N, C-alpha and C positions, 0 to 999 in steps of 0.2 A: 504495502500500500505508501499510496505518495501523497503528503499532506504537505499543502503550501500553509505555511504559515505567517502572519504580520503584527508587529509590534508598531504602536504610535509611537511619535516623538515622544509623547507624555508617558507611553511605561517602559521606553529608554533611557529618560532620564536620571532615575536612581543607579541604574548600570553606569554611565557617563560619570557621575559623582563617585559610583566606588572605585572606579577606575584609575581616577584621577587621584583618589586620595590615595591610594594603594603606590601606584607611583611616585606621588609627591617625596613617601619617606623615603626612599632609596636613590632620590634626584638631587643632586647638587646644582644649586642654582647662584650664581654670585651675587654675595649682599642679601640674603634668604636663608635660614636654618629650614635644614630639611623637614615637609610637613608644610613649610608654609606658604610657599611660594604659590602666585597667583593660577589657576587653571590657565589661562592661556600662554603665558611661560611655557609651563609643564607641556603644552599641544605642540609648542614652538621648538622643544628641547627633543623631543619625542621624535615627532613627527603626528601626521594626522591617521595615516597609513596604520602606522604601527598601534596607536589608542584604537583605532576602528576595530582591528584584529580582537584585541583585548576586550574589547568593549561587547563583540560577536560573542567570544568565549562565553565570560559572564552572563549574559543573556540568555544564551543557549542554556548553558549548564543548570541555571534556574530555571526556565521557561519549560523545554521538549517533555520534561517528567508531566507538566501538567496538562498539556497539549493532547500529550499518549494518554492519560486518564481519561481525559474528558471527551475524545473521540470514540476510547472503547470502552466506554463505560455507558454511552448514552445511545449505542446501538450495538447490540449483541452480534450482529450480520456481520458487521465489521472483522471478525474473528478475535484470534488473540495474537498480539506480539509475540516475534522466539526471540530477539534480542533487543541489542542496543540499536537505534538509528543509524545510520548512515545520513551526515548533512551535507547540505549543497547551501552554500549563501548567494541567493538570487542578487540582492541589494543592499549595499553598505553604504550611508555617506553619512555626514552630520546635520541634523536639521532633516531628517528624510526620514518617512516608517522603515523601518528593516524586514526584510523577506527572506524569508529561508523556506528551503523544502527538507522532511523527513521521510527520508524513506526508510521501512520499516517493513522487517521479512518475518512475517506471518506463519504461524504455527499451523504445517500442512492438514490438511483435511484426512480423518481417518475413519473408513467405514469396517467395523468389525465383522467377522464373519460368525459362525454358531459356536462361539467360543463354550459354550455350557456344555457342547458334545467335544469335547476334546478327548481323545483317546490315549492313554498311557498308563503302561502296568509298572506296579513298584516291581522291582527284583527280591527277592528272598533272599533273606541274608545266610549265609551256613560259614560259619567258620571252621576250619580243619585243624585234623590234629599237626599236619604239616605247617600250618602257619603258626603255631604255636610253638613249633621246635625249631621255626625259624628264628621265632623272638629271641625263646631259650640261647640260640647260639650265640646270638649277637649278643645276648647279656654278659654270655661265657665270655667272647670277646672283650667284653670291658672292663673284665676283672682277670686279665691274662696274666701271666708271667712274663717277659723276655730274657732270654738269656744269650749272651754273646757268644757264637757256635764257629769253632776252627775245623768248619769240614766244608765239603759240598751243601747245596741249599739242596734242601727236597720240599715237599709238598707239605703245606702247613706252616712252612718258615715263613718269616716276614726278611726280606731283603732288601738295601740299598743301593741302586743303582746309579749311574751316569750312562743316560740315554742321545744318541743321535742319532738323526732320523734324515735320510737321504728319499728321493725319487729320480730315478734314471740319476744319479750320480750326481746331483745337484742339493746342496743341504735343504730343508725347509725350512719355513721363515719359521721362527720359535720353535724351531723342531730341538732345541738341544735343552735338556731339562736333566739336571743335576739335583744329586741324592733324592731321585725318585723313589718312593716306598711302598713295597704290593707283597703282599700276600701270596705266596703261588697256590694258586687250586681255587683263589678267590679271584677273577680275572672281574674285576671290574671295570676299569679302563678300559681291557682290549681282551676278549675274548680269544682261549686259545694263547696269549702272550708266558704263560708260566711252562708250557711246554720247550720253550725254547730257550728258557733260563735255569729251568732244574737239571741239576748237577754241574755248576757251579760254584768256585771257591770266592775266596777274598783276594780281591785283584787281579780275576781272571779278567779275560775280555773275549766277545763272542760277535760274530759279526754274523747276521742274517734275513729274509728277508721273509715280509709277516702280509700278507693281504688285507686290507680293511676293508669291512662289511661298507655294502652300500648305503646302508642305512645310518653309518657314522656321523655323529652330530657335526664336524670337523667338514665340511664342504671339500677344502682342496686337498684332505685325506682319503674323504668317502669312495670306494671301488678301487683303487689305489695300490698297487703292488708296491710298498713302503722297503728300504731297507734300513735295518739296525745295526747298529755299533752301538754294542753292551758292555760295560766294566760294571762290576761285583764291588761294591764298598764295604759292605757289611752281611754278613749272614747273622738273624738271632732266631734262637731258638723256641717257640712260644709252646707254654706251659698253660692248659686251659685247667680250669676246678672243677671238681666230680660235680655231677647234678643231682644234689641231695639238699636235705632240709635245710643244714647250716649253710648251704650255698643261697636258698631263701631267702633264709634270717639277715642276709646281710645286706639285704635292696628294704628294711624297713618292719612292718608289722605284718612279717608273715611268719607262719609257726613251723609250716609244712611247705615240699615243694607243690604239693597239688595246692595249696593257699595260691602261689605265685601264679600258678600255671590258670589257676580260674579267674586271677583282676589282669594276666593278658589275655585268654578269653572275651573277657568284658569290655576292656579297653578297645580290644579290635571288632567288637560288634558296636562300640559306641562309634568308631572311625568309619566303619563298613556303611553305619548308616547314615551318618552323618553325609559320605560321599553319595552313597544311593539319592540320598532329597537335594543334595546338589544336581545329579544328573537328572531326578525328576522334573526339577524346575526348570530347568533348561530346557529339556525337550519340552515340556509344555509351553514355555513362552517361545520357543522356536515355532509351536506349532500354531499359537495364536498371532505370530507374526505374517506365515505361512498363509494362511486364511485371511486374513485383511487386505486393506485397501489403502493403500497410504499415498497421499499427493507427493507433488515434489519438496523435496528437504531443502530449506534454504540454506547456504554455503556459508554463512554466520553459525549456521549447530553444527556441521560438519566440524569447520574450525575449532570451534570450543571444544567438541568431543576429543577431537587430534590433541588438544592443549592438555586437555585430562588426561586421557592413554598415554601420552610423555612423560606428563607430570607423576604418574602411578609407575612407571617405569623406573624413571632417576628416583624413586623415593625406595622401591624396591633394592635396586641397587647399591645407594648408600645406606640402606639398612645392613646389609651383609660387610658394611665395611671396607667397599669397594668405591672407583671415584666414578661417576658419571660419563666423564671425559674419554677416562680410560676404558672405558665398558667401549665405547662408540670406537675409540681405536683399534681393539682388539678384534671387532666384528666386522671394520673398514666402514664402518658407514656414518653418514651427518646425520643432526636430527631431522633433516630436510627427506632424506632416503627411509628414516623410520617412520615420518608420515606419511609417505608412498606405501607403504608397506602395511599399515594400519587402517589405510584409505574403507577397503570391504568392511573390515570387523567396525569401525566408526559407524559406517552408515547401518551395519545390523543392530549396534548399540541404541540409538536414536531409536531406528523403527520400534525397539522392543520397549523403551522407555516411554513414546507415543501410545503405544496399544495398549500402555498399562494404564496408561494417563486417563486416556479414553474410555476402559475397561471401569476406571473407579467412578468416572463421570455418571457413566450408565449407570449404575450398581449403587450409586449413592456412598459411596465411600469415604468419611471425611474421619480426619484426625483430631481431639479436642487438646486445649492447652495442656491439662492435665496427663495426656497421654506423653506430649512433649515432656513436659519437667520431669513425669518417669523415666523416659529414655535418658534424660541430662544426669540423673542419680544414677543410672545404670551405667552412665561411659564414666561417672566421676570415682567409680571403682575401677574402672579399668584402666582410664588413663591418669592415677592418681600421682599426684606431684607433679603433672606434666600441664601448667597451669597455661601455658599458650595453646595448648589444644582445646583447653576447655573453657578459656574466655572465648575462642572461637564460636563455640556451640551455644554460648547463651546471646550471642551477638542476633540482629534480626537476622542478617543473609545464613546466620547456623539454624537457628530456628526455623527458616524456610526448606532448609536442607532436612532438620530430620524431619519435619511434617511429610517430606518425598518421601524419603527413607520408609517412615510407619506405613504410607500410603501404600505405596510399592509391596511391603511387606503381609499387609491386608488383603490385597490384590492375588498375590501369592497362595495365600493361605486357603484364601476362598477357590482358588482354581481347583488344588491339590483335592478339597473338602471333592467339587465335583465328580474327583473320580472316583470316589467311595460308594 
């Protein structure tokens, strides 16, 4: 929507006065104290064009929210604004009305399908004995004892090695790895690597070739035959504790190994149920979007979503202790590249949000102030002593965010109940 706004000379007068007053505080005029020089002298010093530019900024900042509110509150058929307007100045001169255009992106029209008939099934949660044994094995490893061994390395030993990687006799970029640690037989880094290192003792070297799987995360190595030069630095024999009641007691309030196994099963069930709920929610929302008709999405919404996605990734990287700039260098991409990569996902996230928003309107979901306050109390416990985060939730924008969050939860829970 495009709105043409006109502010009369009388309406503009306070903004001229405010501008001159603010400028006079910083401008030095010979013979006058700061803030005391006449307006005409300020205008001559700064120039009419610069003063008009500043007056326009103040006037638009003050008036455009009132104009937008008036237009959209008086006529609901106008739709709803999707973001901050673009502004085009048409006419700006002293002693004349100020005319400017507001170009406002609108929330696209959303027509939902028969969302009450969405079909999805919860998967049955079953924890196997093998899963419990795997967790017990990890707990054993956490309590292991290591002894430096003066012998060839065997399965279940931990070795420290230096690795140099080559492809067609050319060193792989960042393929020089010092003091790399691996437990032989547990090839988390590269399946099958252990077989080429088994039987080597300290200070021994070995050259061998090994094909990287096509699915390997490092695209420059995936599917390639890589030449390795390995040197064993140290060999450590691992001794694992016996799985018995005493072992279980070392982890807290467990009397027997069976008690520990029961707790592991309980934790695995909780984790599996949470993952299943996340999968189910994603599947429901995907179905909701698929059966809905959504109008053209304004570019400003896409850009805003891309901003959020980059910020989310940055926060995740920095939370791990790494620098975002180093991460970008490691993947050889810029923020612009990331935004291109995220473009399709951003569109899907926006469509999902629009569908949830439309469903909430159709089913009259609302969030009371008391619910927002309860959510803030809950967050106070989660973000205890993180005052900066908590202060954001208490601000008006923070409360709007929480209102949307709680509305989304209500919609998703309601959709899941339709499956029962």
